[in-house]
C-alpha positions as CSV (number, residue, x, y, z in Angstrom):
1,M,19.1,-19.7,88.2
2,V,16.3,-21.2,86.1
3,S,17.0,-21.2,82.4
4,T,14.6,-19.7,79.8
5,S,14.1,-23.1,78.3
6,A,13.1,-24.5,81.7
7,L,10.5,-21.8,82.1
8,K,9.1,-22.4,78.6
9,S,8.5,-26.1,79.3
10,P,5.8,-25.6,82.0
11,V,4.2,-22.9,79.9
12,R,3.9,-25.2,76.9
13,M,2.6,-27.9,79.3
14,V,-0.2,-25.7,80.5
15,G,-1.2,-24.9,77.0
16,A,-1.2,-28.6,76.1
17,L,-3.2,-29.5,79.2
18,A,-5.8,-26.8,78.3
19,I,-6.3,-28.5,74.9
20,T,-6.3,-32.1,76.3
21,Q,-8.8,-31.2,79.1
22,T,-11.1,-29.5,76.6
23,I,-11.2,-32.4,74.2
24,G,-11.1,-34.9,77.1
25,Y,-14.2,-33.5,78.8
26,G,-15.9,-33.1,75.4
27,V,-15.4,-36.7,74.2
28,L,-15.2,-38.7,77.5
29,Y,-18.1,-36.9,79.3
30,Y,-20.3,-34.3,77.6
31,A,-20.8,-36.2,74.3
32,F,-22.6,-39.0,76.1
33,S,-25.8,-37.0,76.4
34,V,-26.1,-36.7,72.6
35,F,-25.9,-40.4,72.2
36,I,-28.6,-41.3,74.6
37,T,-31.6,-41.2,72.2
38,P,-30.0,-43.0,69.3
39,M,-28.5,-45.7,71.5
40,S,-31.8,-46.2,73.3
41,R,-33.4,-46.9,70.0
42,D,-30.7,-49.1,68.5
43,L,-29.9,-51.1,71.7
44,H,-33.6,-51.5,72.6
45,A,-33.1,-50.0,76.1
46,G,-34.8,-47.3,78.1
47,V,-33.3,-43.9,78.7
48,A,-32.8,-44.8,82.4
49,Q,-30.8,-47.9,81.4
50,I,-28.6,-45.9,79.0
51,T,-28.1,-43.1,81.4
52,G,-27.0,-45.6,84.1
53,A,-23.9,-46.3,82.0
54,I,-22.5,-42.8,82.5
55,T,-23.3,-43.0,86.2
56,L,-21.3,-46.2,86.3
57,S,-18.4,-44.4,84.6
58,L,-18.4,-41.7,87.3
59,L,-18.5,-44.2,90.1
60,V,-15.6,-46.2,88.6
61,A,-13.6,-42.9,88.2
62,A,-14.3,-42.2,91.9
63,S,-13.2,-45.6,93.0
64,V,-9.8,-45.5,91.2
65,A,-9.1,-41.8,92.1
66,P,-7.1,-42.7,95.3
67,L,-4.9,-45.1,93.3
68,V,-4.4,-42.5,90.6
69,G,-3.5,-39.9,93.1
70,H,-0.9,-42.2,94.8
71,W,0.7,-42.9,91.4
72,L,0.8,-39.2,90.5
73,D,2.6,-38.3,93.7
74,R,5.2,-41.0,93.3
75,H,5.8,-41.0,89.5
76,G,4.3,-37.8,88.0
77,G,1.8,-37.5,85.3
78,R,3.4,-38.1,81.9
79,R,3.2,-41.9,81.7
80,L,-0.2,-42.1,83.5
81,M,-1.9,-39.4,81.4
82,T,-0.4,-40.9,78.1
83,A,-1.7,-44.4,79.1
84,G,-5.1,-42.9,80.1
85,S,-5.4,-41.2,76.7
86,V,-4.8,-44.5,75.0
87,L,-7.3,-46.2,77.2
88,G,-9.9,-43.5,76.8
89,A,-9.6,-43.6,73.0
90,A,-9.8,-47.4,73.0
91,A,-12.9,-47.3,75.2
92,V,-14.7,-44.8,72.9
93,L,-13.8,-46.9,69.9
94,A,-15.1,-50.0,71.6
95,W,-18.3,-48.0,72.5
96,S,-19.0,-47.6,68.8
97,Q,-19.3,-51.4,68.5
98,V,-21.6,-52.2,71.4
99,T,-24.7,-54.3,70.6
100,D,-26.4,-54.4,74.1
101,V,-26.6,-52.6,77.4
102,L,-24.2,-55.0,79.2
103,Q,-21.5,-54.2,76.7
104,L,-22.2,-50.5,77.0
105,Y,-21.8,-50.7,80.8
106,A,-18.5,-52.6,80.4
107,V,-17.2,-49.9,78.0
108,C,-18.3,-47.1,80.3
109,A,-16.4,-48.8,83.2
110,L,-13.2,-48.6,81.1
111,L,-14.1,-45.0,80.3
112,G,-14.3,-44.2,84.0
113,V,-10.8,-45.6,84.5
114,G,-9.4,-43.6,81.6
115,S,-11.2,-40.4,82.7
116,A,-9.7,-40.7,86.2
117,M,-6.2,-40.9,84.6
118,V,-6.5,-37.9,82.3
119,L,-9.1,-35.3,83.4
120,Y,-8.9,-32.4,85.9
121,E,-7.6,-34.2,89.0
122,A,-4.6,-35.6,87.1
123,A,-3.9,-32.3,85.2
124,F,-4.1,-30.3,88.5
125,A,-1.6,-32.6,90.2
126,V,0.8,-31.9,87.4
127,I,0.3,-28.2,87.6
128,V,0.5,-28.0,91.4
129,A,3.8,-29.9,91.3
130,W,5.3,-27.2,88.9
131,F,3.9,-23.9,90.1
132,E,3.7,-21.9,93.3
133,S,1.0,-19.6,94.7
134,M,-0.3,-17.0,92.2
135,R,1.5,-18.6,89.2
136,R,-0.3,-21.8,90.2
137,A,-3.6,-20.0,90.3
138,R,-3.0,-18.5,86.9
139,A,-2.0,-21.9,85.4
140,L,-5.2,-23.5,86.9
141,L,-7.2,-20.7,85.5
142,A,-5.8,-21.0,82.0
143,V,-6.6,-24.7,81.8
144,T,-10.1,-24.4,83.3
145,V,-11.1,-21.3,81.3
146,V,-10.3,-23.1,78.0
147,A,-11.8,-26.4,79.1
148,G,-14.9,-24.6,80.3
149,F,-15.9,-24.4,76.7
150,A,-15.8,-28.2,76.2
151,S,-19.6,-28.5,76.3
152,S,-20.1,-25.5,74.1
153,I,-17.8,-27.1,71.5
154,F,-18.5,-30.8,71.7
155,L,-22.3,-30.9,72.2
156,P,-23.1,-29.2,68.9
157,L,-20.1,-31.0,67.1
158,T,-21.3,-34.4,68.3
159,G,-24.9,-33.6,67.4
160,F,-23.7,-32.7,63.9
161,L,-21.7,-35.9,63.6
162,V,-24.6,-38.1,64.8
163,D,-27.0,-36.3,62.4
164,R,-24.7,-36.6,59.5
165,Y,-23.1,-40.1,60.0
166,G,-25.0,-41.9,62.7
167,W,-23.9,-42.4,66.3
168,R,-21.5,-45.3,65.7
169,T,-19.5,-43.5,63.1
170,A,-19.6,-40.3,65.2
171,L,-17.9,-42.3,68.1
172,V,-15.2,-43.6,65.7
173,V,-14.5,-40.0,64.6
174,L,-14.3,-38.7,68.2
175,A,-12.1,-41.6,69.3
176,C,-9.6,-41.0,66.5
177,A,-9.6,-37.3,67.1
178,Y,-9.1,-37.8,70.8
179,A,-6.2,-40.2,70.3
180,L,-4.5,-38.1,67.7
181,V,-4.5,-35.0,69.9
182,T,-4.1,-36.1,73.4
183,V,-1.7,-39.0,73.3
184,P,1.2,-37.1,71.7
185,L,0.5,-34.0,73.8
186,H,0.5,-35.9,77.0
187,A,3.6,-37.9,76.0
188,L,5.6,-35.0,74.7
189,T,4.7,-32.0,76.9
190,V,3.7,-33.2,80.3
191,R,6.7,-33.1,82.6
192,D,7.0,-34.8,86.0
193,R,7.7,-33.1,89.3
194,P,10.7,-30.6,88.8
195,V,12.2,-31.7,92.1
196,P,12.5,-35.3,93.5
197,A,9.4,-36.5,95.3
198,P,9.7,-36.9,99.0
199,P,10.3,-40.3,100.6
200,A,7.2,-42.5,100.8
201,G,7.3,-42.3,104.6
202,G,7.1,-38.5,104.6
203,R,4.2,-38.6,102.2
204,R,2.4,-41.2,104.2
205,R,2.8,-39.0,107.3
206,I,1.4,-36.0,105.6
207,V,-1.6,-38.0,104.4
208,G,-2.2,-39.7,107.7
209,D,-2.1,-36.4,109.6
210,A,-4.5,-34.8,107.2
211,L,-7.0,-37.7,107.3
212,R,-7.0,-37.6,111.1
213,A,-7.8,-33.9,111.3
214,W,-11.0,-31.9,110.9
215,P,-9.9,-29.4,108.2
216,F,-9.6,-32.1,105.5
217,W,-13.1,-33.4,106.2
218,L,-14.5,-29.9,106.3
219,L,-13.1,-29.3,102.8
220,T,-14.4,-32.6,101.6
221,T,-17.9,-31.9,103.0
222,A,-17.9,-28.4,101.4
223,F,-17.1,-29.6,98.0
224,L,-19.2,-32.8,98.2
225,A,-22.2,-30.7,99.1
226,Q,-21.7,-28.1,96.4
227,T,-20.8,-30.6,93.7
228,A,-24.0,-32.5,94.4
229,A,-25.9,-29.2,94.0
230,V,-24.2,-28.4,90.7
231,A,-24.8,-31.9,89.4
232,V,-28.5,-31.7,90.1
233,M,-28.8,-28.3,88.3
234,G,-26.7,-29.5,85.4
235,V,-29.0,-32.5,84.8
236,L,-32.5,-31.2,85.8
237,L,-32.4,-27.5,85.0
238,V,-33.7,-27.8,81.5
239,T,-36.5,-30.1,82.6
240,Y,-37.5,-27.7,85.4
241,L,-37.5,-24.7,83.2
242,I,-39.8,-26.5,80.8
243,T,-42.0,-27.4,83.8
244,L,-42.2,-23.7,84.7
245,G,-43.7,-23.1,81.3
246,H,-40.8,-22.1,79.1
247,S,-40.2,-23.6,75.6
248,P,-37.5,-26.3,75.2
249,V,-35.4,-23.9,73.1
250,F,-35.5,-21.2,75.8
251,A,-34.8,-23.8,78.5
252,A,-31.8,-25.3,76.7
253,T,-30.4,-21.8,75.8
254,A,-30.7,-20.6,79.4
255,A,-29.1,-23.8,80.8
256,G,-26.3,-23.3,78.2
257,L,-25.4,-20.1,80.0
258,L,-24.0,-22.3,82.9
259,G,-20.9,-23.2,80.9
260,V,-20.1,-19.7,79.8
261,L,-20.8,-18.3,83.3
262,S,-18.5,-20.9,84.9
263,V,-15.6,-19.3,83.1
264,T,-16.7,-15.8,84.4
265,G,-16.8,-17.2,87.9
266,R,-13.3,-18.6,87.6
267,L,-11.9,-15.4,86.3
268,V,-13.5,-13.4,89.2
269,T,-12.4,-15.9,91.8
270,T,-8.8,-15.8,90.6
271,G,-8.7,-12.0,90.5
272,L,-10.0,-11.8,94.1
273,Q,-7.4,-14.2,95.5
274,A,-5.0,-11.3,95.8
275,R,-7.3,-9.6,98.2
276,M,-9.3,-12.3,100.0
277,R,-8.7,-15.8,101.3
278,I,-10.0,-18.2,98.7
279,S,-12.0,-20.1,101.3
280,L,-14.1,-16.9,102.0
281,I,-14.5,-16.2,98.3
282,T,-15.7,-19.7,97.7
283,A,-18.1,-19.7,100.7
284,T,-19.7,-16.4,99.4
285,V,-20.1,-17.9,96.0
286,F,-21.8,-21.0,97.4
287,V,-24.3,-18.7,99.4
288,L,-25.1,-16.9,96.1
289,Q,-25.8,-20.2,94.4
290,G,-28.1,-21.3,97.2
291,T,-30.0,-18.0,97.0
292,A,-30.4,-18.6,93.2
293,A,-31.9,-22.0,93.8
294,L,-34.4,-20.6,96.3
295,L,-35.3,-17.8,93.9
296,L,-35.9,-20.0,90.8
297,P,-39.3,-21.3,91.9
298,L,-40.4,-17.8,92.9
299,I,-39.3,-15.8,89.8
300,G,-38.5,-18.6,87.3
301,R,-41.9,-18.4,85.4
302,D,-40.9,-15.1,84.0
303,A,-38.1,-15.3,81.3
304,A,-36.1,-12.5,82.9
305,G,-36.4,-14.0,86.3
306,A,-35.3,-17.4,85.1
307,I,-32.3,-16.0,83.4
308,A,-31.4,-13.9,86.5
309,A,-31.5,-17.0,88.7
310,V,-29.5,-19.1,86.2
311,V,-26.9,-16.3,85.9
312,L,-26.6,-16.1,89.7
313,F,-26.2,-19.8,90.1
314,G,-23.9,-20.1,87.0
315,L,-21.3,-17.7,88.4
316,G,-20.4,-20.4,90.9
317,F,-20.7,-23.3,88.5
318,G,-17.0,-23.7,88.0
319,V,-15.5,-22.0,91.1
320,S,-14.9,-25.2,93.1
321,T,-12.8,-26.5,90.2
322,I,-10.1,-24.0,90.9
323,A,-10.8,-23.5,94.6
324,R,-10.3,-27.1,95.7
325,P,-6.8,-27.6,94.4
326,A,-5.8,-24.2,95.6
327,L,-7.0,-24.9,99.2
328,V,-5.4,-28.4,99.3
329,A,-2.1,-27.1,98.0
330,D,-2.1,-24.1,100.3
331,R,-2.7,-26.1,103.4
332,Y,-0.9,-29.4,102.8
333,G,1.8,-28.4,100.2
334,T,2.6,-30.4,97.1
335,A,4.3,-33.5,98.3
336,A,1.1,-35.5,98.8
337,F,-1.2,-33.3,96.8
338,A,-2.5,-35.9,94.4
339,T,-2.9,-38.6,97.1
340,L,-5.0,-36.2,99.2
341,T,-7.0,-35.0,96.2
342,G,-7.7,-38.6,95.2
343,A,-9.0,-39.4,98.7
344,M,-11.2,-36.3,98.6
345,T,-12.3,-37.0,95.0
346,L,-13.8,-40.4,95.9
347,P,-16.8,-39.2,98.0
348,I,-17.2,-36.1,95.8
349,K,-17.5,-38.1,92.6
350,V,-19.9,-40.5,94.2
351,G,-22.0,-37.6,95.2
352,H,-21.8,-36.2,91.7
353,A,-23.0,-39.5,90.3
354,L,-25.8,-40.2,92.7
355,A,-27.2,-36.7,93.4
356,P,-29.1,-36.3,90.1
357,L,-30.8,-39.7,90.6
358,L,-31.9,-38.8,94.1
359,A,-33.1,-35.4,93.0
360,A,-35.1,-37.0,90.2
361,A,-36.8,-39.2,92.7
362,L,-37.4,-36.2,95.0
363,A,-38.9,-34.3,92.1
364,Q,-41.3,-37.1,91.3
365,A,-42.3,-37.4,95.0
366,A,-42.5,-33.8,96.1
367,G,-42.0,-31.6,93.1
368,Y,-39.2,-29.4,91.8
369,P,-39.5,-26.7,94.5
370,A,-38.4,-29.3,97.0
371,V,-35.4,-30.1,94.7
372,M,-34.5,-26.5,94.6
373,S,-34.7,-26.3,98.4
374,A,-32.4,-29.3,98.6
375,V,-30.0,-27.7,96.2
376,A,-30.0,-24.5,98.4
377,G,-29.4,-26.6,101.5
378,C,-26.4,-28.3,99.9
379,C,-24.9,-24.9,99.0
380,L,-25.4,-23.7,102.5
381,V,-23.7,-26.8,103.9
382,G,-20.8,-26.2,101.6
383,A,-20.5,-22.5,102.7
384,L,-20.7,-23.3,106.4
385,S,-18.1,-26.0,106.0
386,L,-15.7,-23.6,104.3
387,L,-16.3,-21.0,107.0
388,A,-15.6,-23.6,109.7
389,Y,-12.4,-24.6,107.8
390,D,-11.3,-21.0,107.5
391,R,-11.9,-20.4,111.2
392,R,-10.0,-23.5,112.2
393,G,-7.1,-22.5,110.0
394,R,-6.9,-19.0,111.6
395,T,-7.0,-20.5,115.1
396,D,-4.4,-23.2,114.6
397,G,-2.1,-20.9,112.5
398,T,-2.3,-22.9,109.3
399,A,-4.5,-20.7,107.1
400,P,-3.1,-19.4,103.9
401,P,-2.1,-15.8,103.9
402,R,-4.5,-13.1,102.9
403,H,-2.4,-12.0,100.0
404,V,-1.3,-14.8,97.7
405,R,2.2,-14.3,96.3
């Protein structure tokens, strides 16, 4: 029998992780865009140089993801996420003191390490270790629904702080707030695996078997392609809408729908899991996103058309966030979940970091319609990869059941 107090502990942990993921993404990732203009002025650097720092942060996070995953499977998340919170706060505090671009890049490299230790991949590993099937889906949904509002909260908050106190003081405030909230929550509420981890040899066998088989790489390809598409839209959508003739205010407002719609997409996806395999749900969503990207150049000059395309794309904006951990856990179990997720995260985060740069170059050379076609192509690749994964699972007998219990 499981005691009532034992059941309350993971519930509290999910609530705490929802809070730490929201403030984590808000401070460690989304706030950066607000600082670009004032940093460019004060550090005497171009926007491209400043933006390169956040790209470096993403690449560093990708490079350490496999190590983070290995640690999580062996030791759990409490110590790692607590240390990552301390490192993240220290990096943001150091960021407030940089005087040149080289120092900014060094700070953002530390920020990347800290982010890998505390953001979604780490939080999901903790949740997957505690929950099974539908309870896991609900726990992931709870965390991601709350954290889905990180940009909506922290972009205006950071803008206010910069306008009122300057960018350096704003960073000090954010660093202190981040430390005061996340360090104690991770230290006091995150609980490690409720049952002993399997022997290292068993975990290595699970990982080795996965890496030698097609299904793992089909999943990786699917989420790499769709993440690249989402990254491009997240960075270039405002610019493209302005290019189509819309005002900056309309463009920013329309793009802001993506964050809200990502929450809607996650709610719908979780609700449908009781009736359909999540691989098929996710493939369908990717097709809809590709359709939206193709429609945007055709109907985007009209305000209603632009909003319709953004809404269609935005419904899938956050679906991969909950689909990926669910698919990995359903197929491979929880014993090596974090290690496999870390291995999958490495190429996905690299794609996330580099796709907007490649898309910007393509836009300059061939125009934004070509970029939208590339985005649609990535979504199609993601959908086809998931369909191939689902087909292989049904033929080799390893597909998750239609009804998740």
